[in-house]
All heavy atoms as an XYZ file, in Angstrom:
773
protein
N     -97.777   -211.466     57.007
C     -97.699   -211.414     55.559
C     -96.900   -212.616     55.075
O     -95.831   -212.917     55.586
C     -97.022   -210.106     55.145
C     -96.868   -209.987     53.671
S     -96.539   -208.316     53.094
C     -94.850   -208.087     53.523
N     -97.423   -213.298     54.061
C     -96.745   -214.454     53.499
C     -95.782   -214.025     52.397
O     -96.068   -213.095     51.648
C     -97.760   -215.425     52.912
C     -98.644   -216.064     53.948
C     -99.590   -217.052     53.303
C    -100.474   -217.693     54.330
N    -101.354   -218.697     53.750
N     -94.672   -214.709     52.328
C     -93.727   -214.456     51.255
C     -92.935   -215.722     51.002
O     -92.922   -216.633     51.809
C     -92.793   -213.292     51.574
C     -91.822   -213.580     52.679
C     -90.555   -214.057     52.393
C     -92.168   -213.386     54.007
C     -89.655   -214.335     53.400
C     -91.274   -213.658     55.022
C     -90.019   -214.133     54.716
O     -89.122   -214.409     55.708
N     -92.285   -215.759     49.859
C     -91.406   -216.872     49.540
C     -90.033   -216.326     49.200
O     -89.890   -215.173     48.803
C     -91.919   -217.706     48.343
O     -92.011   -216.854     47.215
C     -93.267   -218.318     48.640
N     -89.051   -217.161     49.352
C     -87.675   -216.781     49.054
C     -87.139   -217.719     47.981
O     -87.344   -218.923     48.053
C     -86.841   -216.893     50.330
O     -85.496   -216.647     50.044
N     -86.466   -217.166     46.988
C     -85.893   -217.959     45.911
C     -84.413   -217.634     45.793
O     -84.036   -216.461     45.743
C     -86.587   -217.641     44.566
O     -87.980   -217.882     44.704
C     -86.025   -218.478     43.452
N     -83.595   -218.651     45.769
C     -82.162   -218.454     45.594
C     -81.890   -218.240     44.108
O     -82.285   -219.044     43.269
C     -81.372   -219.675     46.109
C     -79.892   -219.501     45.836
C     -81.641   -219.881     47.580
N     -81.253   -217.142     43.787
C     -80.924   -216.817     42.406
C     -79.441   -217.076     42.195
O     -78.611   -216.567     42.958
C     -81.255   -215.333     42.089
C     -80.870   -214.979     40.675
C     -82.725   -215.056     42.346
N     -79.085   -217.891     41.194
C     -77.670   -218.173     40.975
C     -76.893   -216.908     40.620
O     -77.439   -215.989     40.015
C     -77.662   -219.162     39.815
C     -79.051   -219.290     39.340
C     -79.956   -218.541     40.255
N     -75.639   -216.883     41.011
C     -74.794   -215.734     40.713
C     -74.577   -215.613     39.212
O     -74.278   -216.580     38.542
C     -73.450   -215.879     41.421
N     -74.750   -214.417     38.699
C     -74.550   -214.169     37.277
C     -75.649   -214.757     36.417
O     -76.429   -215.590     36.848
N     -75.744   -214.294     35.215
C     -76.706   -214.799     34.242
C     -75.948   -215.222     33.004
O     -74.920   -214.648     32.679
C     -77.682   -213.698     33.841
C     -78.566   -213.188     34.909
C     -79.523   -212.204     34.289
N     -80.374   -211.580     35.269
C     -81.364   -210.791     34.953
N     -81.623   -210.515     33.706
N     -82.102   -210.253     35.885
N     -76.486   -216.192     32.288
C     -75.829   -216.527     31.021
C     -75.954   -215.345     30.065
O     -77.002   -214.721     29.987
C     -76.603   -217.740     30.522
C     -77.840   -217.805     31.329
C     -77.625   -217.011     32.572
N     -74.891   -215.016     29.398
C     -74.893   -213.868     28.485
C     -74.718   -214.366     27.063
O     -73.654   -214.854     26.705
C     -73.764   -212.908     28.863
C     -73.775   -211.626     28.082
C     -75.054   -210.819     28.291
O     -75.353   -210.449     29.426
O     -75.740   -210.554     27.281
N     -75.764   -214.266     26.250
C     -75.725   -214.769     24.878
C     -75.392   -213.680     23.867
O     -75.130   -213.982     22.715
C     -77.058   -215.437     24.483
C     -78.206   -214.430     24.567
C     -77.316   -216.651     25.363
C     -79.479   -214.875     23.901
N     -75.388   -212.434     24.290
C     -75.144   -211.335     23.365
C     -73.657   -211.169     23.078
O     -72.817   -211.355     23.948
C     -75.698   -210.029     23.940
C     -77.205   -209.997     24.151
C     -77.603   -208.754     24.930
C     -77.923   -210.049     22.824
N     -73.337   -210.792     21.849
C     -71.952   -210.576     21.459
C     -71.536   -209.110     21.612
O     -70.351   -208.805     21.614
C     -71.730   -211.031     20.016
N     -72.513   -208.220     21.731
C     -72.207   -206.802     21.954
C     -73.387   -206.154     22.674
O     -74.366   -206.812     22.999
C     -71.862   -206.085     20.647
C     -73.005   -206.082     19.653
O     -74.171   -206.194     20.022
N     -72.685   -205.961     18.382
N     -73.294   -204.848     22.903
C     -74.346   -204.183     23.673
C     -75.347   -203.416     22.809
O     -76.156   -202.657     23.326
C     -73.740   -203.262     24.724
C     -72.899   -202.151     24.124
O     -72.731   -202.123     22.900
O     -72.400   -201.317     24.899
N     -75.337   -203.624     21.502
C     -76.300   -202.973     20.614
C     -77.395   -203.979     20.263
O     -77.234   -204.797     19.359
C     -75.595   -202.485     19.341
C     -76.553   -201.771     18.404
O     -77.599   -201.288     18.868
O     -76.251   -201.705     17.202
N     -78.493   -203.934     21.005
C     -79.582   -204.871     20.782
C     -80.904   -204.210     21.134
O     -80.936   -203.163     21.785
C     -79.397   -206.145     21.609
C     -79.321   -205.934     23.088
C     -78.205   -205.621     23.810
C     -80.393   -205.995     24.027
N     -78.515   -205.493     25.140
C     -79.858   -205.722     25.303
C     -81.752   -206.258     23.929
C     -80.634   -205.702     26.460
C     -82.521   -206.245     25.081
C     -81.962   -205.970     26.321
N     -81.978   -204.818     20.686
C     -83.317   -204.348     21.023
C     -84.168   -205.565     21.365
O     -84.032   -206.617     20.743
C     -83.936   -203.591     19.857
N     -85.005   -205.419     22.352
C     -85.837   -206.534     22.788
C     -87.210   -206.068     23.219
O     -87.474   -204.870     23.332
N     -88.074   -207.033     23.454
C     -89.438   -206.771     23.899
C     -89.777   -207.742     25.031
O     -89.305   -208.881     25.035
C     -90.428   -206.996     22.758
C     -90.318   -205.994     21.636
S     -90.858   -204.351     22.083
C     -92.591   -204.609     22.326
N     -90.622   -207.309     25.956
C     -91.030   -208.219     27.023
C     -92.036   -209.243     26.515
O     -92.773   -208.987     25.563
C     -91.678   -207.287     28.055
C     -92.145   -206.123     27.266
C     -91.179   -205.972     26.123
N     -92.052   -210.401     27.158
C     -93.046   -211.424     26.855
C     -93.248   -212.282     28.096
O     -92.465   -212.227     29.039
C     -92.634   -212.281     25.648
C     -91.610   -213.336     25.947
C     -91.987   -214.669     26.068
C     -90.271   -213.020     26.109
C     -91.051   -215.653     26.342
C     -89.335   -213.992     26.384
C     -89.723   -215.316     26.505
N     -94.316   -213.055     28.097
C     -94.619   -213.946     29.207
C     -94.449   -215.376     28.726
O     -95.121   -215.807     27.794
C     -96.040   -213.712     29.702
C     -96.283   -214.248     31.090
C     -97.591   -213.749     31.648
C     -97.344   -212.372     32.227
N     -98.407   -211.899     33.087
N     -93.542   -216.121     29.349
C     -93.248   -217.496     28.953
C     -94.276   -218.461     29.551
O     -94.676   -218.312     30.702
C     -91.851   -217.892     29.417
N     -94.673   -219.438     28.756
C     -95.617   -220.454     29.222
C     -94.896   -221.587     29.960
O     -95.515   -222.319     30.722
C     -96.393   -221.017     28.039
N     -93.597   -221.732     29.724
C     -92.806   -222.801     30.338
C     -91.389   -222.281     30.585
O     -91.025   -221.210     30.114
C     -92.765   -224.011     29.410
N     -90.603   -223.062     31.311
C     -89.211   -222.695     31.558
C     -88.463   -222.562     30.234
O     -88.705   -223.329     29.299
C     -88.514   -223.747     32.416
C     -89.054   -223.792     33.842
O     -89.866   -222.918     34.210
O     -88.647   -224.689     34.586
N     -87.558   -221.594     30.178
C     -86.752   -221.369     28.976
C     -85.330   -221.037     29.396
O     -85.113   -220.462     30.450
C     -87.310   -220.213     28.147
C     -88.690   -220.432     27.594
S     -89.235   -219.048     26.562
C     -88.309   -219.397     25.072
N     -84.380   -221.377     28.518
C     -82.979   -221.013     28.731
C     -82.643   -219.812     27.861
O     -83.265   -219.584     26.824
C     -82.063   -222.173     28.346
C     -82.103   -223.328     29.286
C     -81.065   -224.343     28.874
C     -80.941   -225.420     29.909
N     -79.845   -226.326     29.610
N     -81.634   -219.071     28.271
C     -81.125   -217.993     27.442
C     -80.664   -218.598     26.122
O     -79.971   -219.605     26.109
C     -79.962   -217.293     28.136
N     -81.093   -218.022     25.017
C     -80.723   -218.526     23.703
C     -81.809   -219.337     23.031
O     -81.713   -219.623     21.843
N     -82.857   -219.728     23.780
C     -83.967   -220.452     23.163
C     -84.722   -219.527     22.211
O     -84.855   -218.326     22.465
C     -84.951   -220.974     24.220
C     -84.432   -222.171     24.990
O     -83.405   -222.759     24.577
O     -85.057   -222.523     26.010
N     -85.224   -220.097     21.137
C     -86.026   -219.336     20.174
C     -87.422   -219.118     20.739
O     -88.059   -220.058     21.213
C     -86.119   -220.075     18.820
C     -84.733   -220.264     18.210
C     -87.062   -219.355     17.853
C     -84.039   -219.000     17.759
N     -87.885   -217.886     20.698
C     -89.263   -217.557     21.042
C     -89.991   -217.504     19.707
O     -89.803   -216.568     18.925
C     -89.365   -216.209     21.785
C     -90.815   -215.904     22.140
C     -88.487   -216.214     23.031
N     -90.769   -218.519     19.413
C     -91.375   -218.715     18.097
C     -92.084   -217.454     17.600
O     -92.924   -216.893     18.287
C     -92.375   -219.886     18.135
O     -91.689   -221.031     18.633
C     -92.920   -220.188     16.753
N     -91.686   -217.034     16.410
C     -92.297   -215.881     15.770
C     -91.893   -214.536     16.331
O     -92.383   -213.506     15.888
N     -90.981   -214.518     17.310
C     -90.618   -213.260     17.941
C     -89.122   -212.979     17.925
O     -88.695   -211.926     17.493
C     -91.122   -213.230     19.381
C     -92.642   -213.320     19.481
C     -93.093   -213.241     20.917
C     -94.576   -213.447     21.067
N     -95.403   -212.395     20.602
N     -88.295   -213.912     18.433
C     -86.865   -213.680     18.515
C     -86.179   -214.703     19.383
O     -86.554   -215.863     19.410
N     -85.170   -214.254     20.149
C     -84.347   -215.141     20.972
C     -84.457   -214.705     22.433
O     -84.306   -213.522     22.759
C     -82.863   -215.087     20.514
C     -81.997   -215.998     21.354
C     -82.749   -215.448     19.040
N     -84.720   -215.669     23.316
C     -84.852   -215.386     24.740
C     -83.522   -214.880     25.307
O     -82.475   -215.483     25.090
C     -85.301   -216.660     25.471
C     -85.551   -216.411     26.934
O     -86.099   -215.389     27.311
N     -85.147   -217.358     27.757
N     -83.573   -213.788     26.066
C     -82.361   -213.153     26.573
C     -81.778   -213.847     27.809
O     -80.577   -214.089     27.885
C     -82.635   -211.687     26.899
C     -81.474   -210.861     27.440
C     -80.298   -210.862     26.466
C     -81.929   -209.441     27.725
N     -82.601   -214.157     28.800
C     -82.116   -214.768     30.038
C     -82.945   -215.990     30.404
O     -84.065   -216.142     29.955
C     -82.171   -213.771     31.203
C     -81.210   -212.623     31.072
C     -81.660   -211.313     31.029
C     -79.842   -212.839     30.985
C     -80.779   -210.250     30.913
C     -78.956   -211.798     30.861
C     -79.420   -210.510     30.824
O     -78.547   -209.472     30.707
N     -82.400   -216.839     31.274
C     -83.136   -218.008     31.756
C     -84.436   -217.563     32.428
O     -84.459   -216.550     33.130
C     -82.306   -218.794     32.767
C     -81.109   -219.500     32.150
O     -81.008   -219.543     30.906
O     -80.281   -220.018     32.915
N     -85.483   -218.365     32.226
C     -86.789   -218.079     32.829
C     -87.268   -219.328     33.551
O     -87.266   -220.414     32.975
C     -87.832   -217.700     31.758
C     -87.424   -216.432     31.024
C     -89.222   -217.546     32.387
C     -88.313   -216.109     29.834
N     -87.656   -219.172     34.796
C     -88.354   -220.230     35.527
C     -89.798   -219.761     35.640
O     -90.133   -218.912     36.470
C     -87.732   -220.453     36.899
C     -86.381   -221.141     36.791
C     -85.885   -221.613     38.106
N     -85.557   -220.452     38.954
C     -84.928   -220.554     40.105
N     -84.585   -221.724     40.570
N     -84.659   -219.473     40.812
N     -90.647   -220.290     34.780
C     -92.023   -219.811     34.653
C     -92.805   -219.891     35.953
O     -93.649   -219.032     36.216
C     -92.740   -220.566     33.544
N     -92.556   -220.891     36.772
C     -93.288   -221.024     38.036
C     -92.956   -219.877     38.991
O     -93.810   -219.441     39.763
C     -92.971   -222.358     38.687
N     -91.719   -219.378     38.941
C     -91.305   -218.282     39.819
C     -91.662   -216.921     39.236
O     -92.154   -216.044     39.938
C     -89.796   -218.329     40.069
C     -89.375   -219.569     40.837
O     -90.208   -220.127     41.580
O     -88.227   -219.983     40.666
N     -91.354   -216.740     37.952
C     -91.612   -215.463     37.286
C     -91.598   -215.704     35.782
O     -90.527   -215.897     35.198
C     -90.548   -214.435     37.667
C     -90.794   -213.077     37.041
O     -91.735   -212.878     36.275
N     -89.939   -212.126     37.357
N     -92.750   -215.693     35.121
C     -92.799   -216.014     33.694
C     -92.383   -214.866     32.772
O     -92.364   -215.025     31.560
C     -94.269   -216.371     33.481
C     -94.993   -215.526     34.472
C     -94.081   -215.490     35.682
N     -92.049   -213.713     33.321
C     -91.702   -212.563     32.495
C     -90.289   -212.686     31.944
O     -89.361   -213.032     32.659
C     -91.835   -211.270     33.305
C     -93.250   -211.055     33.769
O     -94.184   -211.189     32.992
N     -93.425   -210.756     35.039
N     -90.148   -212.385     30.664
C     -88.850   -212.460     30.021
C     -88.710   -211.383     28.961
O     -89.595   -210.558     28.770
N     -87.584   -211.417     28.277
C     -87.309   -210.485     27.182
C     -86.807   -211.290     25.999
O     -85.958   -212.157     26.157
C     -86.216   -209.466     27.584
O     -86.657   -208.740     28.736
C     -85.906   -208.508     26.452
N     -87.352   -211.004     24.817
C     -86.813   -211.628     23.616
C     -86.088   -210.576     22.795
O     -86.477   -209.416     22.752
C     -87.894   -212.347     22.786
C     -88.941   -211.466     22.165
C     -88.717   -210.838     20.937
C     -90.160   -211.262     22.788
C     -89.677   -210.032     20.356
C     -91.128   -210.474     22.212
C     -90.883   -209.849     21.001
O     -91.844   -209.038     20.430
N     -84.990   -210.991     22.187
C     -84.185   -210.126     21.329
C     -84.709   -210.243     19.909
O     -84.816   -211.342     19.376
C     -82.700   -210.575     21.352
C     -82.160   -210.584     22.774
C     -81.841   -209.707     20.442
C     -82.208   -209.275     23.472
N     -85.040   -209.123     19.288
C     -85.451   -209.151     17.882
C     -84.432   -208.466     16.983
O     -84.483   -208.594     15.760
C     -86.845   -208.536     17.680
C     -86.930   -207.065     17.978
C     -86.608   -206.121     17.006
C     -87.341   -206.615     19.228
C     -86.690   -204.768     17.278
C     -87.435   -205.262     19.502
C     -87.108   -204.344     18.522
O     -87.182   -203.005     18.800
N     -83.458   -207.755     17.595
C     -82.368   -207.146     16.828
C     -81.121   -207.170     17.687
O     -81.141   -206.759     18.843
C     -82.697   -205.691     16.468
C     -81.581   -205.019     15.671
C     -81.855   -203.554     15.394
N     -82.056   -202.754     16.589
C     -81.085   -202.302     17.393
N     -79.826   -202.606     17.149
N     -81.364   -201.564     18.445
N     -80.046   -207.697     17.132
C     -78.796   -207.741     17.874
C     -77.880   -208.825     17.344
O     -78.133   -209.412     16.293
N     -76.807   -209.075     18.075
C     -75.814   -210.074     17.678
C     -75.730   -211.148     18.763
O     -75.404   -210.857     19.906
C     -74.460   -209.399     17.484
S     -73.216   -210.496     16.804
N     -76.061   -212.393     18.383
C     -76.052   -213.526     19.303
C     -74.757   -214.320     19.104
O     -74.404   -214.664     17.983
C     -77.263   -214.460     19.047
C     -78.580   -213.692     19.105
C     -77.233   -215.639     20.015
C     -78.925   -213.108     20.430
N     -74.058   -214.589     20.190
C     -72.805   -215.342     20.162
C     -73.125   -216.838     20.187
O     -73.547   -217.375     21.210
C     -71.956   -214.959     21.365
C     -70.542   -215.496     21.294
O     -70.305   -216.452     20.515
O     -69.688   -214.975     22.028
N     -72.945   -217.521     19.059
C     -73.277   -218.943     18.937
C     -72.417   -219.820     19.840
O     -72.818   -220.914     20.200
C     -73.128   -219.395     17.488
C     -74.042   -218.664     16.533
S     -75.497   -219.567     16.166
C     -74.840   -220.835     15.139
N     -71.234   -219.336     20.253
C     -70.373   -220.115     21.149
C     -71.025   -220.309     22.509
O     -70.680   -221.224     23.239
C     -69.024   -219.415     21.330
C     -68.201   -219.354     20.062
C     -66.996   -218.510     20.263
N     -67.437   -217.108     20.373
C     -66.663   -216.068     20.137
N     -65.398   -216.246     19.836
N     -67.131   -214.853     20.228
N     -71.980   -219.454     22.846
C     -72.629   -219.515     24.150
C     -73.944   -220.296     24.129
O     -74.596   -220.410     25.151
C     -72.856   -218.101     24.658
C     -71.541   -217.366     24.851
C     -71.751   -215.955     25.263
C     -70.411   -215.238     25.403
N     -70.580   -213.831     25.702
N     -74.302   -220.837     22.965
C     -75.529   -221.619     22.837
C     -75.213   -223.104     22.900
O     -74.154   -223.541     22.461
C     -76.227   -221.319     21.504
C     -76.644   -219.886     21.239
C     -77.310   -219.782     19.868
C     -77.563   -219.370     22.318
N     -76.153   -223.866     23.432
C     -76.030   -225.315     23.380
C     -76.318   -225.754     21.945
O     -76.956   -225.034     21.177
C     -77.024   -225.957     24.346
C     -76.739   -225.637     25.794
C     -77.802   -226.178     26.735
O     -78.691   -226.933     26.282
O     -77.747   -225.817     27.913
N     -75.862   -226.936     21.588
C     -76.056   -227.433     20.218
C     -77.530   -227.437     19.819
O     -77.879   -227.087     18.702
C     -75.447   -228.837     20.087
C     -75.261   -229.293     18.663
C     -74.323   -228.397     17.852
O     -73.314   -227.912     18.377
O     -74.636   -228.195     16.655
N     -78.403   -227.818     20.740
C     -79.840   -227.877     20.442
C     -80.471   -226.503     20.268
O     -81.575   -226.386     19.744
C     -80.574   -228.623     21.555
O     -80.444   -227.908     22.781
N     -79.788   -225.440     20.660
C     -80.321   -224.091     20.547
C     -79.900   -223.389     19.255
O     -80.444   -222.341     18.939
C     -79.850   -223.232     21.727
C     -80.408   -223.652     23.050
C     -79.851   -222.787     24.164
O     -78.631   -222.667     24.322
N     -80.731   -222.170     24.921
N     -78.957   -223.934     18.550
C     -78.461   -223.267     17.345
C     -79.573   -223.191     16.307
O     -80.330   -224.133     16.132
C     -77.221   -223.975     16.833
C     -76.119   -223.850     17.877
C     -74.784   -224.235     17.410
C     -73.802   -223.971     18.549
N     -72.481   -224.376     18.243
N     -79.686   -222.052     15.629
C     -80.839   -221.831     14.752
C     -80.794   -222.644     13.462
O     -79.724   -222.927     12.926
C     -80.749   -220.337     14.442
C     -79.290   -220.045     14.503
C     -78.769   -220.915     15.627
N     -81.979   -222.981     12.990
C     -82.117   -223.620     11.684
C     -82.117   -222.524     10.628
O     -82.228   -221.334     10.946
C     -83.440   -224.399     11.596
O     -84.519   -223.456     11.699
C     -83.542   -225.447     12.692
N     -82.009   -222.900      9.364
C     -82.050   -221.924      8.272
C     -83.367   -221.151      8.292
O     -83.392   -219.943      8.044
C     -81.847   -222.618      6.930
N     -84.465   -221.826      8.621
C     -85.777   -221.159      8.676
C     -85.819   -220.134      9.805
O     -86.391   -219.045      9.641
C     -86.882   -222.195      8.858
N     -85.219   -220.456     10.932
C     -85.196   -219.507     12.048
C     -84.320   -218.305     11.734
O     -84.657   -217.177     12.074
C     -84.729   -220.205     13.326
C     -85.749   -221.185     13.857
C     -85.211   -222.090     14.933
O     -84.021   -222.416     14.962
N     -86.080   -222.512     15.833
N     -83.203   -218.539     11.075
C     -82.335   -217.424     10.666
C     -83.095   -216.502      9.722
O     -83.066   -215.277      9.861
C     -81.043   -217.951     10.004
C     -80.263   -216.819      9.363
C     -80.181   -218.673     11.030
N     -83.819   -217.074      8.777
C     -84.596   -216.276      7.819
C     -85.722   -215.517      8.508
O     -86.077   -214.417      8.096
C     -85.158   -217.172      6.724
N     -86.287   -216.095      9.567
C     -87.405   -215.468     10.270
C     -86.974   -214.242     11.079
O     -87.796   -213.388     11.386
C     -88.080   -216.481     11.185
N     -85.680   -214.161     11.417
C     -85.186   -213.052     12.229
C     -84.044   -212.337     11.504
O     -82.877   -212.440     11.891
C     -84.710   -213.570     13.596
C     -85.727   -214.431     14.298
C     -85.431   -215.728     14.649
C     -86.983   -213.935     14.595
C     -86.359   -216.520     15.298
C     -87.928   -214.719     15.232
C     -87.619   -216.012     15.585
N     -84.352   -211.581     10.450
C     -83.298   -210.961      9.641
C     -82.497   -209.877     10.367
O     -81.406   -209.535      9.929
C     -84.063   -210.378      8.452
C     -85.448   -210.165      8.952
C     -85.689   -211.264      9.944
N     -83.011   -209.356     11.467
C     -82.279   -208.321     12.200
C     -81.328   -208.898     13.258
O     -80.651   -208.157     13.941
C     -83.260   -207.358     12.865
C     -84.068   -206.555     11.860
C     -84.921   -205.538     12.561
O     -84.395   -204.578     13.110
N     -86.214   -205.753     12.564
N     -81.297   -210.219     13.366
C     -80.373   -210.860     14.297
C     -79.162   -211.366     13.521
O     -79.297   -212.039     12.505
C     -81.052   -212.022     15.050
C     -82.153   -211.473     15.954
C     -80.021   -212.810     15.857
C     -82.918   -212.520     16.723
N     -77.985   -211.012     14.021
C     -76.727   -211.493     13.455
C     -76.240   -212.621     14.361
O     -76.247   -212.499     15.580
C     -75.685   -210.360     13.397
C     -76.175   -209.258     12.456
C     -74.328   -210.890     12.971
C     -75.356   -207.992     12.524
N     -75.841   -213.713     13.752
C     -75.368   -214.890     14.492
C     -73.860   -214.978     14.345
O     -73.344   -215.146     13.248
C     -76.037   -216.146     13.946
C     -77.533   -216.059     13.981
C     -78.338   -215.572     12.992
C     -78.401   -216.433     15.042
N     -79.652   -215.641     13.372
C     -79.720   -216.165     14.635
C     -78.192   -216.990     16.301
C     -80.831   -216.418     15.430
C     -79.285   -217.250     17.097
C     -80.583   -216.966     16.667
N     -73.130   -214.848     15.436
C     -71.674   -214.884     15.437
C     -71.219   -216.326     15.636
O     -71.537   -216.957     16.640
C     -71.114   -214.002     16.550
C     -69.607   -213.914     16.673
C     -69.010   -213.253     15.431
C     -69.229   -213.151     17.925
N     -70.467   -216.864     14.653
C     -69.976   -218.246     14.705
C     -68.763   -218.389     15.611
O     -68.148   -217.398     16.016
C     -69.585   -218.717     13.294
C     -70.787   -219.010     12.444
O     -71.752   -219.603     12.901
N     -70.718   -218.592     11.192
N     -68.390   -219.636     15.859
C     -67.227   -219.943     16.689
C     -65.931   -219.394     16.101
O     -65.001   -219.058     16.818
C     -67.096   -221.464     16.882
C     -68.148   -222.065     17.790
C     -69.482   -222.364     17.105
O     -69.633   -222.120     15.881
O     -70.389   -222.841     17.793
N     -65.846   -219.288     14.764
C     -64.633   -218.790     14.111
C     -64.682   -217.279     13.849
O     -63.924   -216.753     13.047
C     -64.387   -219.550     12.806
C     -65.512   -219.362     11.800
O     -66.518   -218.682     12.104
O     -65.405   -219.905     10.684
N     -65.597   -216.580     14.516
C     -65.782   -215.126     14.419
C     -66.330   -214.655     13.085
O     -66.299   -213.468     12.806
C     -64.508   -214.379     14.781
C     -64.233   -214.427     16.265
O     -65.154   -214.434     17.081
N     -62.976   -214.487     16.641
N     -66.814   -215.570     12.240
C     -67.588   -215.142     11.080
C     -69.025   -214.997     11.532
O     -69.400   -215.480     12.599
C     -67.487   -216.175      9.926
O     -68.011   -217.427     10.387
C     -66.048   -216.351      9.463
N     -69.822   -214.330     10.723
C     -71.212   -214.135     11.124
C     -72.138   -214.262      9.927
O     -71.701   -214.205      8.779
C     -71.404   -212.785     11.809
C     -71.079   -211.630     10.920
N     -69.814   -211.160     10.773
C     -71.869   -210.865     10.142
C     -69.815   -210.142      9.925
N     -71.051   -209.944      9.533
N     -73.415   -214.445     10.225
C     -74.411   -214.519      9.177
C     -75.732   -213.974      9.710
O     -75.946   -213.877     10.902
C     -74.569   -215.958      8.646
C     -74.977   -216.946      9.698
C     -76.300   -217.302      9.865
C     -74.028   -217.561     10.504
C     -76.682   -218.229     10.827
C     -74.395   -218.481     11.461
C     -75.735   -218.817     11.630
N     -76.596   -213.594      8.776
C     -77.909   -213.064      9.123
C     -78.826   -213.236      7.926
O     -78.376   -213.522      6.824
C     -77.816   -211.589      9.508
N     -80.115   -213.068      8.161
C     -81.073   -213.121      7.068
C     -81.276   -214.512      6.505
O     -81.759   -215.370      7.198
N     -80.831   -214.753      5.275
C     -81.115   -216.021      4.636
C     -79.919   -216.966      4.576
O     -80.055   -218.089      4.144
C     -81.622   -215.818      3.198
O     -80.627   -215.062      2.492
C     -82.919   -215.057      3.196
N     -78.751   -216.517      4.996
C     -77.591   -217.411      4.959
C     -77.437   -218.103      6.302
O     -77.865   -217.598      7.331
C     -76.323   -216.626      4.631
O     -76.094   -215.642      5.612
N     -76.861   -219.264      6.307
C     -76.604   -219.991      7.551
C     -75.132   -220.375      7.597
O     -74.566   -220.789      6.610
C     -77.483   -221.224      7.643
N     -74.545   -220.180      8.758
C     -73.121   -220.398      8.911
C     -72.790   -221.817      9.111
O     -71.788   -222.293      9.359
């Protein structure tokens, strides 16, 4: 029987600010990092290596900790408006959701 072995790094990046969230499964077409926007759906929960396993989860309701996102991952005003059930926690512990941007 043929099989492959993949080394998985210890721990996963955690972008959530609390444990009250809701997500849905999706299949990624390319590699994604935790915190990347899944267009029209939400925010990717964990890193995905599509060649190994394209299955992922996007968050459509919850609180995302902006301190854990790279600068290029921070949402635009349009993305914030597109996901009104996501609260974005800023570096100074203020937050915004819906149509406001921090």
